[in-house]
Structure formats: structure tokens, C-alpha cells
C-alpha positions as CSV (number, residue, x, y, z in Angstrom):
1,M,0.0,0.0,0.0
2,I,1.1,3.5,-0.8
3,T,-0.2,7.0,0.0
4,R,-0.2,9.8,-2.4
5,C,-1.4,13.4,-2.1
6,F,-2.6,15.6,-5.0
7,K,-3.5,19.3,-5.3
8,I,-6.0,20.0,-8.0
9,T,-6.4,23.5,-9.3
10,G,-8.9,25.1,-11.7
11,R,-12.7,25.3,-11.3
12,V,-12.8,22.4,-8.8
13,Q,-14.9,23.9,-6.0
14,G,-18.7,24.1,-6.2
15,V,-18.8,21.5,-9.0
16,F,-19.2,18.2,-7.0
17,F,-15.5,17.5,-7.4
18,R,-15.0,16.1,-3.9
19,D,-18.1,14.0,-3.9
20,S,-17.3,12.6,-7.4
21,T,-13.7,11.9,-6.3
22,Q,-15.1,10.0,-3.3
23,S,-17.2,7.9,-5.5
24,K,-14.4,7.1,-7.9
25,A,-11.9,6.4,-5.1
26,T,-14.3,4.1,-3.3
27,G,-15.1,2.3,-6.5
28,L,-11.3,1.7,-6.9
29,G,-11.1,0.4,-3.3
30,L,-9.0,3.4,-2.1
31,T,-9.2,5.1,1.2
32,G,-8.3,8.7,1.9
33,S,-9.9,12.1,1.7
34,A,-10.8,15.1,-0.6
35,T,-10.8,18.5,1.0
36,N,-11.4,22.1,-0.3
37,L,-8.5,24.4,0.4
38,A,-8.7,28.1,1.0
39,D,-6.9,29.0,-2.3
40,G,-9.8,27.4,-4.3
41,S,-8.0,24.1,-5.0
42,V,-8.8,20.6,-3.8
43,R,-6.4,18.3,-1.9
44,V,-6.9,14.6,-2.4
45,I,-5.1,12.0,-0.3
46,A,-5.4,8.4,-1.6
47,R,-4.1,5.2,0.0
48,G,-4.1,1.9,-1.8
49,N,-2.4,-0.1,-4.5
50,E,-0.3,1.9,-6.9
51,S,-2.3,0.9,-10.0
52,E,-5.6,2.1,-8.5
53,I,-4.0,5.3,-7.4
54,N,-2.7,5.9,-10.9
55,E,-6.2,5.3,-12.2
56,L,-7.6,7.9,-9.8
57,L,-4.8,10.3,-10.9
58,N,-5.9,9.9,-14.5
59,W,-9.5,10.6,-13.5
60,L,-8.4,13.7,-11.4
61,Q,-6.8,15.2,-14.5
62,V,-10.3,15.4,-16.0
63,G,-12.7,15.4,-13.0
64,P,-16.5,15.5,-13.1
65,E,-18.4,17.1,-15.9
66,M,-18.8,20.6,-14.6
67,S,-15.2,21.0,-13.4
68,V,-12.3,22.5,-15.3
69,V,-9.0,21.0,-14.2
70,E,-6.1,23.2,-14.9
71,R,-3.4,21.3,-13.0
72,V,-2.8,18.3,-10.8
73,D,0.4,18.4,-8.7
74,E,1.6,15.6,-6.5
75,V,2.4,16.9,-3.0
76,D,4.7,15.1,-0.6
77,I,3.0,13.7,2.4
78,G,3.9,11.3,5.2
79,D,3.2,7.6,4.5
80,D,2.1,7.0,8.1
81,L,-1.5,8.2,7.7
82,E,-4.3,5.7,8.3
83,F,-7.7,5.8,6.7
84,N,-10.7,3.5,7.2
85,D,-12.7,4.9,4.2
86,F,-12.7,7.8,1.8
87,T,-14.0,11.0,3.4
88,V,-15.0,14.4,2.1
89,G,-13.9,17.4,4.2
């Protein structure tokens, strides 16, 4: 299991980005979280198998229908986080 953190910028707040991310991640068997940040971006932390996280990353680069993803950056994060499910914050 690995943990990766992504910061997604663009029109990603107010377009069901976090809820859609939760659905996609849960469907892939991932745990983690999706959180709105004060700068208008969304932070996604995903824990699971690398192939499923890469599939989520591919999805994050497009996002749900009403979003406009400008950029997805991987952000360093400690690998010691534990999640029981995928939450929206």
C-alpha cells in the first residue's frame, strides 16, 4: 500500500469535485480524503495499490463534468497516515 497526495487547481470547488472523487476512489477500493483548500483548490489524499491510485490520478486530471481541471500536482505527504474509508472534508 502507498499513500499519495494531489493538489488539483482550476474550477474544482462548487462542481461536486470532492463527492465525485469520493465515488471514484471508493469504487477503486481506495481510502483517503478530498478537501477544499482556502486557495480554491482541492487536496486529495489516496491510499491503496499503486495501479488504482494511478487510475484515480488519470481521473483527477479530467474530473467531473462541470469541473475545469487546470493542473494536478503531486504533493509530498507522510506515508504513516491511516484511513478507514474515503471521506470528504
